[in-house]
C-alpha positions in Angstrom: -12.4 12.6 -10.1 -9.0 13.1 -8.7 -7.4 16.6 -8.9 -4.1 17.1 -10.5 -1.0 18.7 -8.9 -1.9 22.3 -9.8 1.2 23.8 -8.0 3.5 21.6 -10.1 1.8 22.8 -13.3 2.0 26.4 -12.2 5.8 26.0 -11.5 6.3 24.7 -15.0 4.3 27.6 -16.5 6.4 30.2 -14.5 9.6 28.7 -16.0 8.5 28.9 -19.6 9.4 32.5 -20.4 12.9 32.1 -18.8 13.8 28.7 -20.3 16.1 28.0 -23.2 14.3 27.5 -26.5 14.3 23.7 -26.4 13.4 23.5 -22.7 10.7 26.1 -23.2 9.3 24.0 -26.0 9.3 20.9 -23.8 7.7 22.8 -20.9 4.9 24.0 -23.2 4.4 20.5 -24.5 4.3 19.2 -21.0 1.6 21.7 -20.0 -0.3 20.7 -23.1 0.1 17.1 -22.3 -1.3 17.6 -18.7 -4.3 19.6 -20.0 -5.1 17.2 -22.8 -4.8 14.1 -20.8 -7.2 15.3 -18.1 -9.7 16.4 -20.7 -10.1 12.8 -21.8 -12.7 10.7 -19.9 -12.3 7.4 -21.7 -9.3 5.1 -21.3 -8.8 4.7 -25.0 -8.5 8.4 -25.5 -6.1 8.7 -22.6 -3.9 5.9 -24.0 -3.8 7.5 -27.5 -3.1 11.0 -26.2 -0.4 9.8 -23.8 1.7 8.0 -26.4 1.3 10.9 -28.9 2.4 13.5 -26.4 5.4 11.4 -25.2 6.6 11.1 -28.8 6.3 14.8 -29.3 8.1 15.6 -26.1 11.0 13.2 -26.7 11.0 13.8 -30.5 11.6 10.0 -30.8 10.8 7.5 -33.5 7.9 5.9 -31.7 6.2 5.3 -28.4 4.0 2.5 -27.2 1.8 1.9 -24.2 1.7 -1.8 -23.0 -0.9 -2.9 -20.5 -0.6 -6.1 -18.5 -3.4 -8.7 -19.3 -2.8 -11.7 -17.1 0.8 -12.7 -17.5 1.4 -10.9 -20.8 1.6 -7.3 -22.0 -0.7 -6.1 -24.7 -0.1 -3.0 -26.8 -3.1 -0.6 -26.4 -1.7 2.5 -28.1 1.2 3.5 -30.4 2.4 6.8 -31.9 5.2 6.9 -34.5 7.0 9.5 -36.6 6.5 9.6 -40.3 8.4 6.8 -41.9 9.0 4.9 -38.6 6.9 2.0 -39.8 4.7 -0.4 -37.8 6.6 -2.6 -35.4 10.2 -2.1 -36.6 11.4 -3.4 -33.3 10.3 -7.0 -32.7 7.4 -7.3 -30.4 9.3 -10.0 -28.4 12.0 -7.4 -27.7 9.4 -4.8 -26.6 7.7 -7.3 -24.3 10.9 -8.5 -22.7 11.9 -4.9 -22.1 8.5 -4.3 -20.5 9.1 -7.1 -18.0 12.5 -5.5 -17.1 10.8 -2.1 -16.6 8.2 -3.5 -14.3 10.9 -5.0 -12.1 12.6 -1.6 -11.8 11.6 1.3 -9.6 12.3 4.0 -12.1 13.0 4.7 -15.8 15.0 2.1 -17.6 17.1 2.7 -20.8 18.5 -0.1 -22.9 20.6 0.3 -26.0 19.8 -1.8 -29.1 22.2 -3.1 -31.7 20.8 -1.4 -34.7 17.7 0.5 -33.6 19.1 3.1 -31.2 17.7 2.6 -27.6 14.6 1.9 -25.7 13.5 4.1 -22.8 10.7 2.9 -20.6 8.9 3.6 -17.3 6.3 1.7 -15.3 2.8 3.0 -14.6 0.4 1.7 -12.0 -3.1 2.5 -10.9 -5.6 0.6 -8.8 -6.8 -1.3 -11.8 -4.0 -1.0 -14.4 -0.3 -2.0 -14.7 1.3 -0.5 -17.8 4.7 0.3 -19.3 5.3 3.4 -21.4 8.1 2.6 -23.9 9.9 5.1 -26.3 12.2 4.0 -29.1 14.8 6.6 -30.1 15.5 5.3 -33.6 18.8 4.3 -35.2 20.1 7.9 -35.5 19.2 9.3 -32.1 19.9 8.6 -28.4 18.2 9.3 -25.1 19.6 11.5 -22.4 19.1 11.6 -18.6 16.8 14.6 -19.1 14.7 12.4 -21.4 14.4 9.8 -18.6 13.3 12.5 -16.1 10.8 13.9 -18.5 9.4 10.4 -19.2 9.0 9.8 -15.5 7.2 13.1 -15.1 4.8 12.3 -18.0 4.1 8.9 -16.5 3.1 10.5 -13.2 0.6 12.8 -15.0 -0.6 9.8 -17.1 -1.2 7.7 -13.9 -3.5 10.4 -12.7 -5.3 10.7 -16.0 -5.7 6.9 -16.2 -7.1 6.8 -12.7 -9.7 9.4 -13.5 -10.7 7.6 -16.6 -11.0 4.4 -14.7 -13.3 6.1 -12.1 -15.4 7.5 -15.0 -15.6 4.1 -16.6 -16.6 2.5 -13.3 -19.3 5.1 -12.7 -20.6 4.6 -16.2 -20.5 0.8 -15.8 -22.4 1.0 -12.5 -25.0 3.3 -14.0 -25.6 0.9 -16.9 -25.7 -2.1 -14.5 -28.3 -0.3 -12.3 -30.4 0.4 -15.4 -30.1 -3.3 -16.5 -31.2 -4.4 -13.0 -34.2 -2.0 -13.1 -35.2 -3.4 -16.5 -34.9 -7.0 -15.3 -36.9 -6.2 -12.2 -39.6 -4.5 -14.3 -39.8 -7.4 -16.7 -39.9 -10.1 -14.0 -42.4 -8.1 -12.1 -45.0 -8.7 -14.9 -44.6 -12.5 -14.6 -47.7 -13.6 -12.7 -46.9 -17.3 -12.5 -43.9 -18.7 -10.7 -42.8 -20.8 -13.6 -43.1 -17.9 -16.0 -40.8 -15.9 -13.6 -38.2 -18.6 -13.4 -38.2 -19.2 -17.1 -37.5 -15.5 -17.9 -35.0 -15.1 -15.1 -32.6 -17.8 -16.1 -32.2 -16.3 -19.5 -31.8 -12.8 -18.3 -29.3 -13.9 -15.6 -27.0 -15.5 -18.1 -27.1 -12.4 -20.3 -26.5 -9.9 -17.5 -23.6 -11.8 -16.0 -21.9 -12.7 -19.3 -22.2 -16.5 -19.0 -23.4 -19.1 -21.4 -25.5 -21.1 -19.0 -27.6 -20.5 -15.9 -29.9 -22.4 -13.6 -32.2 -21.5 -10.8 -33.1 -23.7 -7.9 -36.1 -23.2 -5.5 -36.3 -24.4 -1.9 -39.3 -26.8 -1.6 -40.1 -28.9 1.4 -36.7 -28.6 3.0 -34.7 -29.3 -0.3 -33.5 -27.2 -3.2 -34.8 -28.3 -6.5 -33.5 -27.1 -9.9 -36.5 -25.8 -11.7 -35.3 -24.1 -14.8 -32.0 -24.1 -16.8 -30.8 -21.8 -19.7 -28.3 -22.9 -22.3 -27.2 -20.5 -25.1 -30.2 -18.3 -24.5 -32.8 -21.1 -24.6 -34.5 -22.1 -21.4 -36.1 -25.5 -20.5 -37.8 -26.8 -17.4 -36.2 -29.2 -15.0 -37.0 -30.8 -11.7 -33.9 -32.4 -10.2 -32.3 -32.1 -6.7 -29.4 -29.6 -6.4 -26.0 -31.4 -6.3 -25.0 -31.9 -2.6 -21.8 -29.8 -2.8 -23.8 -26.7 -4.0 -26.6 -27.3 -1.5 -24.2 -27.4 1.5 -22.2 -24.4 0.4 -24.8 -22.1 -1.0 -28.1 -23.1 0.6 -26.9 -24.2 4.0 -23.9 -21.9 4.3 -25.6 -18.9 2.7 -22.4 -18.0 0.8 -21.2 -17.8 -2.8 -19.5 -20.7 -4.5 -17.0 -20.5 -7.3 -15.1 -23.2 -9.2 -12.9 -22.9 -12.3 -12.8 -26.7 -13.0 -15.7 -28.7 -11.8 -14.0 -32.0 -12.7 -12.0 -31.5 -9.5 -15.3 -31.8 -7.5 -15.7 -35.6 -7.8 -18.8 -35.7 -5.8 -20.8 -33.3 -8.0 -23.0 -35.0 -10.6 -24.4 -32.9 -13.4 -25.6 -35.7 -15.6 -29.3 -34.7 -15.2 -28.5 -31.3 -16.7 -27.4 -32.7 -20.0 -23.9 -31.1 -19.9 -20.9 -31.0 -17.7 -20.0 -27.5 -16.7 -16.4 -26.3 -16.2 -16.8 -22.9 -14.5 -19.4 -22.4 -11.8 -20.5 -19.3 -9.9 -23.4 -19.8 -7.5 -25.1 -17.4 -5.1 -28.0 -17.9 -2.7 -31.4 -16.1 -3.1 -32.1 -14.7 0.3 -35.6 -13.7 1.5 -36.4 -10.8 3.9 -35.8 -13.1 6.9 -32.3 -14.0 5.5 -33.5 -17.5 4.8 -32.6 -19.2 1.5 -35.4 -19.1 -1.1 -33.2 -20.8 -3.7 -30.0 -20.5 -5.6 -28.8 -18.9 -8.8 -25.8 -20.5 -10.6 -24.2 -19.4 -13.9 -21.7 -21.5 -15.8 -19.0 -20.9 -18.6 -18.1 -17.3 -19.2 -19.0 -16.3 -22.7 -15.5 -14.9 -23.4 -14.2 -18.5 -23.1 -10.9 -17.6 -21.3 -11.6 -15.3 -18.4 -11.6 -16.4 -14.8 -14.4 -15.7 -12.4 -13.4 -12.6 -10.5 -14.7 -10.5 -7.5 -16.6 -8.2 -9.9 -18.5 -11.3 -11.3 -19.4 -12.3 -7.7 -20.5 -8.8 -6.8 -22.8 -8.5 -9.9 -24.2 -12.0 -9.2 -25.1 -11.0 -5.7 -26.7 -7.8 -6.8 -28.8 -9.7 -9.4 -29.7 -12.3 -6.8 -30.9 -9.7 -4.4 -33.3 -8.2 -7.0 -34.4 -11.7 -8.0 -35.1 -12.8 -4.4 -37.4 -9.8 -3.9 -39.3 -10.6 -7.2 -39.3 -14.4 -6.4 -40.7 -13.9 -2.9 -43.4 -11.6 -4.2 -44.3 -14.0 -7.1 -44.3 -17.1 -4.8 -46.5 -15.3 -2.3 -48.9 -14.3 -5.0 -48.8 -17.9 -6.3 -49.6 -19.3 -2.8 -52.3 -16.7 -2.3 -54.0 -17.8 -5.6 -53.6 -21.4 -4.6 -55.1 -20.9 -1.1 -58.0 -19.0 -2.7 -58.6 -21.7 -5.2 -58.6 -24.3 -2.5 -60.9 -22.3 -0.4 -63.3 -22.0 -3.3 -63.0 -25.7 -4.0 -63.8 -26.5 -0.4 -66.9 -24.4 -0.5 -68.0 -25.9 -3.7 -67.2 -29.4 -2.5 -69.3 -28.9 0.7 -72.3 -27.7 -1.4 -71.9 -30.5 -3.9 -71.4 -33.4 -1.4 -74.2 -32.3 0.8 -76.5 -32.7 -2.2 -75.2 -36.2 -3.0 -77.9 -38.8 -2.3 -76.0 -42.0 -3.4 -72.7 -43.4 -2.1 -71.2 -43.7 -5.7 -72.0 -40.1 -6.5 -70.5 -39.0 -3.2 -67.2 -40.8 -3.5 -66.7 -39.8 -7.1 -67.4 -36.1 -6.3 -65.2 -36.2 -3.2 -62.2 -37.8 -5.0 -62.4 -35.4 -7.9 -62.5 -32.4 -5.6 -59.6 -33.7 -3.5 -57.5 -34.2 -6.6 -58.3 -30.6 -7.8 -57.4 -29.0 -4.5 -54.1 -30.8 -4.4 -53.3 -30.5 -8.1 -52.9 -34.2 -8.3 -53.4 -36.0 -11.7 -54.5 -39.2 -10.0 -56.5 -40.0 -6.8 -58.1 -43.0 -5.2 -60.6 -43.4 -2.3 -60.6 -46.6 -0.3 -63.4 -47.6 2.1 -62.8 -49.9 5.1 -64.7 -53.2 4.7 -64.1 -55.1 7.9 -60.4 -56.1 8.1 -59.6 -54.9 4.6 -59.7 -51.7 2.4 -61.7 -51.7 -0.7 -61.0 -49.1 -3.4 -64.3 -47.5 -4.2 -63.1 -45.1 -6.9 -59.9 -44.6 -8.8 -59.6 -41.3 -10.7 -57.1 -40.4 -13.4 -57.0 -37.0 -15.2 -60.5 -36.2 -14.0 -62.0 -39.5 -15.2 -63.3 -41.9 -12.6 -62.8 -45.7 -13.1 
């Protein structure tokens, strides 16, 4: 957490006994404001305490804290005197005034026709841009001392908001780490590759806050989409990854983001059963930094938000965990496959050596070959002079 300006608070405290009654009251309130704000760890608590303390300090009709969300300001806290009512000043007036304050380097005071005056000052931290607005009321007015006091409180508030943001970030990262550990533990119990992929696409969409997700796996020099999740329901798929994604994510080993996929004319999603708008894709990298596959998520669940750097960071963190689990699962899958084929070879050798008739031999050989290659159909042709003659044709384990 950031430390406050202790020397400044000490100076205020030393002036309290010698100040005039009104100034002494304000100095005490300012000290209480600083102590209270730094005692709050959550942003909501800081916002509420800040507006209440400013109203008490200025003894005004109401105070509001507006935070920028995109291109608009949103009210996050308000404190009003008894009888001041809710929103006596039109919100449009407040928001226009906030824009004026942001463009200024200090406190701004604007008189109103029938509602006294507005006094505002801008606030900014690494993550938040806000405006603190005080309304005097119809029977009161602000002074230059009020402007200085509001600027001082805004400085204390900036520090308190920064501390709350750091606390919120720390809590968020701790929750994120726990979620990643839970996902890794769950996926680690998936013995089969398809089981792993089926679970992963659902958890990936939930963790990253998107409605859809897909996972592609590199097979024989190409990336094939194996599973897709839509609204929490997963289904298998086996289609090639669109060329644009393959080049950027698999070949380039970098993340890919797009807010409007319709601008990518060469990308065809018809095989997926939907046309995504937003896309965030990251590679799954193995221990040798080679691409094992790709994770892509589509359509933020909030419906309006843009893909940001934090989304990309979280996707990369999840992809790193998934790549470890995917590599281990695939290696275990290959190990079981090799062991099964080895056992099949041994059994085939023993079985074929005991075959006394050609028909029995070719049927046994074809069946064993199909089993080892996981092929539903197999055929064996024997050379008869200049031509080949199909000796056996096997489908689903039945020779014909």
